[in-house]
Structure formats: structure tokens, C-alpha cells
N, C-alpha and C positions, 0 to 999 in steps of 0.2 A: 504494500500500500504506500502511496506517495505521501510525503509529509506536506502539510499545508504551509504555504508561504504567502505573505502579502506580495504584491507586485514588486515593490522596492526591495524587499528582502530576497526575492527570487533573482533579481538582477545582480545583487551583491553575491549571492551564492553561485550564480552562473560564472561570474568573473573569477571567483575563488577557484572553482573547478577548472575553468579554462587555464588558469595559471598553473594549477597542479598538473594537468594533462601536458601542458607545454614543458614543464620541468621534467616529467618522465620521458617525454619524447626526445628531449635534448640532453638527457643525462649521459655523461661520458663514462663508459666502463674502462677503467685503467688498470684494475687489479682484481684479485679474488674478492676482496671486501666490497668493492663497488659493484661487482657482478652480482653478489648475493643480494645487495640492497635493491638493485634494479629488478632482478628476478623475483624477489619477494613482492615488490610493488605490482608486478604483472600477474603473479599467480595468487597472491593473497594468503599463502600458507608456506610453512616450512616444508611440508610434503611436496608442494609444487616445485620448490627450489631443488629439493633432492632429486625429483624426477628429471629436471632440466640439467642437472649436474653431469649426467652421463654423456650428454651431447655437447657439452661446453668445452672450451679450451682449458678449463680449470678442473676437469674430471680427476686429474692426478694430484691435485693440490692437497687433498685431505689424505693423510697416511691411513693405510688399512687398519692400523691399530686404534684409530680414533673413530668415535661415533659421529656420522654425518650430521645428525640432528643437533647434537650438542655444539659442534663447531659452527654451524649456521646460526643457531640460536645465540651463541656468544658474539658473533659478528653483529647481528641485529641489535643486541642489547649493549654493545660496546659504546664508548663515547662517540657521539656523532661527529663525522668528519666533513659533512656538507649538509645542505638544506634538505635534500630528499631523505637522507638518513635521519635527520632530526624529526621529520614528519612521520616516518615509518616507526620510529622508536616510541612515539607517544602512545 
């Protein structure tokens, strides 16, 4: 069900969402941590990140002795390094 907004609040919300979409689309993946953050924003879950890991250039980044879920969770909960990470961590 859609949330009710006054017209003016809807305009503000649309602007906020447009900025968020643009941030995701323009997000630069430069390392494993930034890849995890972008993948998490696209999938919405740690399970989604794990599924994408096998097809990524970072598939060998997590040693076999470590739990994928815990490593990804640690990246998400780490100190934010950029604006998108700050939003994801909230």
C-alpha cells in the first residue's frame, strides 16, 4: 500500500529518491568494500550480495576459512567511507 503524501511532501520525497537513485547509478566501485556496498544497495540483502559474489571480480577476496556472511556484514557495519555507505548503514 502506498503511503499518503501531500503534494508538496511528494515533490520533496521524489527529489530525495531521485538523488538517491543518481548516487547509486554513479557510484564508483574501486575495491571489495565499495563493491559490497553497491551490491547491497541493489539487492537489499546480504544473501543477495553473497549470490553476486561468485560472478564478481572479488569472488576470491574472502578466504575459504572465513564466513561470507560475516565478512559482508562487517563491511556494511564498518565506519562509512562515503555517502552511499552512510545511507546503507542507517
